[in-house]
GUTIKE-544990 format. One record per residue (C-alpha): residue number from 1; residue in one letter; x, y, z. Coordinates in nm, 2 decimals. Each point is the difference from the previous one (the first is absolute). Layout:
residues N
   num   residu        x        y        z
   NUM        A        X        Y        Z
...
END
This chain:
residues 284
   num   residu        x        y        z
     1        M    15.87    15.08    14.38
     2        K    -0.02    -0.38    -0.07
     3        K    -0.23     0.07    -0.30
     4        A     0.23     0.26    -0.14
     5        F     0.31    -0.23     0.01
     6        P    -0.07    -0.21    -0.31
     7        G    -0.07     0.33    -0.20
     8        Y     0.33     0.14     0.12
     9        I     0.19    -0.31    -0.12
    10        L    -0.17     0.02    -0.34
    11        L     0.10     0.37    -0.02
    12        L     0.36    -0.09     0.07
    13        M    -0.01    -0.27    -0.27
    14        A    -0.15     0.24    -0.25
    15        V     0.27     0.26     0.07
    16        S     0.27    -0.26    -0.03
    17        I    -0.13    -0.12    -0.33
    18        F    -0.03     0.36    -0.13
    19        F     0.36     0.09     0.08
    20        T     0.13    -0.33    -0.14
    21        S    -0.19     0.07    -0.32
    22        C     0.14     0.35    -0.02
    23        Q     0.35    -0.14     0.05
    24        D    -0.05    -0.26    -0.27
    25        G    -0.15     0.26    -0.22
    26        N     0.32     0.21     0.02
    27        K     0.18    -0.28    -0.18
    28        K    -0.08     0.12    -0.35
    29        G     0.31    -0.10    -0.19
    30        K     0.07    -0.30    -0.22
    31        L     0.30    -0.23    -0.04
    32        F     0.15    -0.12    -0.33
    33        I     0.23    -0.30     0.07
    34        I     0.21    -0.13    -0.29
    35        G     0.18    -0.33     0.01
    36        G     0.31     0.13    -0.18
    37        G     0.16    -0.07    -0.33
    38        E    -0.10     0.21    -0.30
    39        I    -0.30     0.21     0.08
    40        S    -0.26    -0.06    -0.27
    41        S    -0.15     0.30    -0.19
    42        S    -0.35    -0.08     0.14
    43        V     0.13     0.02     0.36
    44        I     0.17     0.33    -0.06
    45        D    -0.31     0.14    -0.16
    46        K    -0.21    -0.12     0.29
    47        M     0.23     0.17     0.25
    48        I    -0.03     0.33    -0.19
    49        T    -0.38    -0.01    -0.03
    50        T    -0.05    -0.12     0.36
    51        S     0.22     0.27     0.15
    52        G    -0.13     0.27    -0.23
    53        I     0.35     0.14    -0.06
    54        D    -0.10     0.04    -0.37
    55        K    -0.26     0.26     0.12
    56        G     0.22     0.19     0.25
    57        G     0.21    -0.03     0.31
    58        Y     0.33    -0.20    -0.01
    59        A     0.16    -0.33     0.08
    60        V     0.33    -0.06     0.19
    61        I     0.23    -0.30    -0.04
    62        L     0.18    -0.13     0.31
    63        P     0.29    -0.21    -0.14
    64        M     0.19    -0.07     0.33
    65        S    -0.03    -0.38    -0.04
    66        S     0.23     0.02    -0.30
    67        E     0.38    -0.02     0.01
    68        E    -0.01     0.29    -0.26
    69        P    -0.30     0.22     0.11
    70        D     0.05     0.26    -0.26
    71        T     0.00    -0.25    -0.28
    72        A    -0.31    -0.18     0.14
    73        A    -0.18     0.34     0.02
    74        Y     0.10     0.09    -0.35
    75        Y    -0.12    -0.32    -0.16
    76        T    -0.32    -0.01     0.20
    77        R    -0.08     0.36    -0.10
    78        L     0.04    -0.10    -0.37
    79        D    -0.29    -0.24     0.04
    80        F    -0.22     0.30     0.06
    81        T     0.16     0.27    -0.22
    82        G    -0.03    -0.24    -0.29
    83        R    -0.37     0.03     0.04
    84        G     0.01     0.38     0.02
    85        V    -0.02     0.02     0.38
    86        E     0.28     0.23     0.10
    87        N    -0.09     0.08     0.36
    88        V     0.19    -0.29     0.15
    89        Y     0.31     0.07     0.21
    90        G     0.27    -0.21     0.17
    91        L     0.05     0.07     0.37
    92        S     0.28    -0.18     0.17
    93        F     0.11    -0.01     0.37
    94        K     0.31    -0.14     0.17
    95        K     0.03    -0.17     0.33
    96        G     0.11     0.23     0.28
    97        E    -0.07     0.33    -0.18
    98        V    -0.23     0.27     0.13
    99        F    -0.32    -0.02    -0.22
   100        P    -0.10     0.35    -0.10
   101        Q    -0.36     0.08     0.07
   102        S    -0.07     0.12    -0.35
   103        R     0.10    -0.34    -0.14
   104        I    -0.22    -0.18     0.26
   105        D    -0.29     0.23    -0.10
   106        S     0.06    -0.09    -0.36
   107        I    -0.08    -0.37     0.08
   108        R    -0.30     0.09     0.22
   109        E    -0.16     0.22    -0.28
   110        A     0.08    -0.24    -0.29
   111        K    -0.30    -0.16    -0.18
   112        M     0.22    -0.30    -0.06
   113        V     0.30    -0.14     0.19
   114        F     0.19    -0.27    -0.19
   115        I     0.26    -0.22     0.18
   116        S     0.25    -0.17    -0.24
   117        G     0.16    -0.34     0.02
   118        G     0.33    -0.11     0.15
   119        D     0.05    -0.10     0.37
   120        Q    -0.30     0.05     0.22
   121        S     0.21    -0.02     0.32
   122        K     0.22     0.29    -0.13
   123        F    -0.31     0.21    -0.05
   124        M    -0.13    -0.07     0.35
   125        A     0.34     0.07     0.16
   126        I    -0.03     0.35    -0.14
   127        I    -0.37     0.09     0.07
   128        K    -0.11    -0.22     0.30
   129        G    -0.16     0.22     0.26
   130        S     0.09     0.32    -0.18
   131        D    -0.21     0.28    -0.14
   132        I     0.03    -0.16    -0.34
   133        Q    -0.19    -0.30     0.11
   134        K    -0.26     0.22     0.16
   135        A    -0.03     0.21    -0.31
   136        I    -0.07    -0.30    -0.22
   137        H    -0.28    -0.10     0.24
   138        D    -0.13     0.35     0.01
   139        A    -0.01     0.01    -0.38
   140        F    -0.20    -0.32     0.00
   141        D    -0.24     0.13     0.26
   142        K    -0.07     0.30    -0.21
   143        G    -0.09    -0.21    -0.30
   144        S     0.33    -0.05    -0.19
   145        L     0.11    -0.31    -0.19
   146        I     0.29    -0.18     0.16
   147        C     0.19    -0.22    -0.25
   148        G     0.29    -0.24     0.03
   149        T     0.17    -0.25    -0.22
   150        S     0.22    -0.30     0.10
   151        A     0.16     0.12     0.33
   152        G    -0.26     0.27     0.00
   153        A    -0.27    -0.26    -0.01
   154        A     0.14    -0.20     0.30
   155        L     0.03     0.33     0.19
   156        M    -0.38     0.04     0.00
   157        S    -0.03    -0.26     0.28
   158        K     0.03     0.08     0.37
   159        K     0.18    -0.34     0.03
   160        M     0.23     0.00    -0.29
   161        I     0.20    -0.28    -0.17
   162        T     0.36     0.11    -0.04
   163        G     0.11    -0.27    -0.25
   164        N     0.25    -0.15     0.23
   165        E     0.02    -0.36     0.11
   166        L     0.12    -0.02     0.36
   167        K     0.10    -0.37    -0.02
   168        Y     0.14     0.00    -0.35
   169        P     0.15     0.35    -0.06
   170        D     0.20    -0.12    -0.30
   171        N    -0.31    -0.15    -0.19
   172        D    -0.03     0.32    -0.21
   173        G    -0.38     0.01     0.02
   174        V    -0.07    -0.36    -0.10
   175        F    -0.23    -0.10     0.30
   176        K     0.04    -0.37    -0.04
   177        T    -0.17    -0.09     0.34
   178        I    -0.30     0.07     0.22
   179        E     0.17     0.04     0.34
   180        A    -0.06     0.18     0.32
   181        G     0.20     0.31     0.08
   182        N     0.14     0.03    -0.35
   183        I    -0.18     0.29    -0.17
   184        E     0.10     0.34     0.14
   185        T    -0.27     0.26     0.06
   186        I     0.04     0.35     0.14
   187        E    -0.23     0.31     0.04
   188        G    -0.10     0.15    -0.33
   189        L    -0.17     0.32    -0.10
   190        G    -0.34    -0.13     0.13
   191        M    -0.24     0.11    -0.26
   192        L    -0.15    -0.35     0.04
   193        E    -0.04    -0.12     0.36
   194        N    -0.11    -0.36    -0.04
   195        V     0.13    -0.09    -0.35
   196        I     0.35    -0.11    -0.09
   197        I     0.11     0.07    -0.36
   198        D     0.25    -0.20    -0.20
   199        Q     0.12     0.10    -0.35
   200        H     0.15    -0.15    -0.32
   201        F    -0.21    -0.28     0.13
   202        I    -0.06    -0.26    -0.28
   203        K     0.30     0.11    -0.21
   204        R     0.24    -0.07     0.29
   205        K    -0.18    -0.30     0.15
   206        R    -0.06     0.14     0.34
   207        L    -0.29    -0.22     0.11
   208        N     0.22    -0.19     0.26
   209        R     0.09     0.34     0.15
   210        L    -0.36     0.11     0.04
   211        I    -0.12    -0.33     0.13
   212        S     0.27     0.02     0.27
   213        V    -0.12     0.35     0.08
   214        I    -0.37    -0.08     0.02
   215        I     0.06    -0.31     0.22
   216        E     0.19     0.21     0.25
   217        N    -0.24     0.30    -0.03
   218        P    -0.35    -0.15    -0.02
   219        E    -0.17     0.33     0.09
   220        Y     0.13     0.16    -0.32
   221        Q    -0.12    -0.04    -0.36
   222        C     0.29    -0.05    -0.24
   223        V    -0.01     0.14    -0.35
   224        G     0.26    -0.09    -0.27
   225        I     0.00     0.23    -0.30
   226        D     0.17    -0.10    -0.32
   227        E     0.21     0.22    -0.22
   228        S    -0.17     0.25    -0.24
   229        T    -0.31    -0.04     0.22
   230        A    -0.15     0.22     0.27
   231        I    -0.29     0.02     0.25
   232        L    -0.19     0.32     0.05
   233        V    -0.12     0.01     0.36
   234        E    -0.31     0.20     0.07
   235        G    -0.11    -0.05     0.36
   236        E    -0.03    -0.38     0.05
   237        R    -0.02    -0.08    -0.37
   238        A     0.31    -0.08    -0.22
   239        S    -0.04    -0.01    -0.37
   240        V     0.26    -0.16    -0.23
   241        Y     0.16     0.19    -0.30
   242        G     0.27    -0.08    -0.24
   243        D     0.12    -0.32    -0.18
   244        N     0.03    -0.28     0.25
   245        Q    -0.15    -0.15     0.32
   246        V    -0.03     0.08     0.37
   247        V     0.01    -0.29     0.26
   248        V    -0.18     0.04     0.33
   249        L     0.05    -0.22     0.30
   250        H    -0.21    -0.04     0.32
   251        N     0.10    -0.23     0.28
   252        K    -0.32    -0.18     0.10
   253        S     0.17    -0.21     0.27
   254        P     0.20     0.23     0.22
   255        E     0.14    -0.29     0.21
   256        K     0.34    -0.05    -0.16
   257        K     0.21    -0.31     0.03
   258        E     0.37    -0.02     0.02
   259        M     0.23    -0.30    -0.04
   260        S     0.38     0.03    -0.01
   261        G    -0.05     0.36    -0.12
   262        L    -0.24    -0.09    -0.28
   263        L    -0.34     0.18     0.01
   264        G    -0.33    -0.17    -0.05
   265        V    -0.37     0.11     0.00
   266        K    -0.32    -0.17    -0.10
   267        E    -0.19     0.25    -0.21
   268        I     0.12     0.30    -0.21
   269        K    -0.24     0.15    -0.24
   270        L     0.18     0.11    -0.32
   271        S    -0.17     0.21    -0.27
   272        V     0.14     0.12    -0.33
   273        Y    -0.15     0.32    -0.14
   274        L     0.02     0.11    -0.37
   275        P     0.00     0.36    -0.13
   276        G    -0.34     0.15     0.03
   277        E    -0.09    -0.20     0.31
   278        S    -0.02     0.13     0.35
   279        F     0.01    -0.14     0.36
   280        K    -0.05     0.12     0.35
   281        L     0.29     0.09     0.22
   282        N     0.03    -0.05     0.37
   283        K    -0.15     0.30     0.18
   284        N     0.27     0.24     0.12
END
């Protein structure tokens, strides 16, 4: 029996690795995360070809982040119909309503799911813990492309930036300081477990915001995507598309310092990626 024991342990390890590999292998989908603003033609074309909706199947637009969901769905659809892709449909839900199974299945079976801009907290208030959230993940697991722009980009994170400053609620998104307990985060859609996404990043000068976030969340990788720019996430690899840059932050010194509410840290690695370049994401 003593001689067999090491072999038994090795067998258990092999079985564990096998099942982990199978679970990871089921994650076949891709993410297309856009920093907001005007979506460039090259980014739209890349979404079409990556999802394959020009060859068959269909895409759904989820516009619930917007104050005017029907308008958001209409104009998003024009980006695709203008290229001859007609099989794109708006699908909106309201908080508190009963979600028909047929509409949930429409999300689950879509080859592409596109989440429009607006208010990411509004979107999560509608779908958190619901069959809609599960259907988006199911579509991804089956190989679909999950896209989001602006608020739809922030939503991709499990830990999501809301856009609110807790200490300075009247600052209107200026983010003048790097302070403890100022940047509000809540639970997002969770397509990315260990990566926090920020959007409109360079255009709206949000570096202070993301530095605050990475100091207080050193276990995460923070990715700031500028307007008219996107990352295509395939497994652990993110590739940059569009017109501008993507900024990536890693906290190399997780021991933060705090003095009179101000945050300090010794070493943050900052990288700026150009269109055509790629980088590795934190493993989910």
